[in-house]
Structure formats: structure tokens, C-alpha cells
N, C-alpha and C positions, 0 to 999 in steps of 0.2 A: 263848287263845280270844277273849278280848274284843278284842284288838288285830287280830285276823284280822277279826272281824266289822266293827269300824271301817274297817278298810282296803277291805273288800268295799263297805260302804255308800258310802265316798268314791268308789269305783271307779264305782259307779252314778250318783252325782251328776255326777262330772266327765266321763265319757264323752259324753253327749250334747252338753255344753257345749263340748267340743273337736271335735265334729263326726265321732266315731268310731262313731256308730250310724246306721242308714238306717230311714226309714220305709217300710215295705213294703205298706202298706194302698194299694188300689187305688181308693178312695172309692166302691166299690160300695156300701156300707152307707148313703150318704145320697143318692144319685141319686133323682131322681124316678121314680116308675112309676106305671102305671095299673093297678089291681088286680095287682099284682106283676110286670108285665111293663114292660120298658123301652121307650121309643119307639125305632122304627128310626133309625138314624144317630146316635143318642147314645151316648157312650161314657163 
């Protein structure tokens, strides 16, 4: 059981460093808004 946990944690650490993960965020959470509405033409 402990070996399985160790391997899982190792996989979590190695996958991003090997480029096996994708950042699917579209940056909508940090784009500027005016009263919650984004300016036209800004994506």
C-alpha cells in the first residue's frame, strides 16, 4: 500500500515536468471586467 502511494505521488510530480499535462484554463478568471462584463473585442 505504501509503495502504491509513493508511486502515485511520484507520478503526480513527474507528469508535469515531462510535459504530459495540459493547462486547460482559458484565463477568464483573471481578465479585466467592468462590473462583471468584459469589454467588447477582448478575449
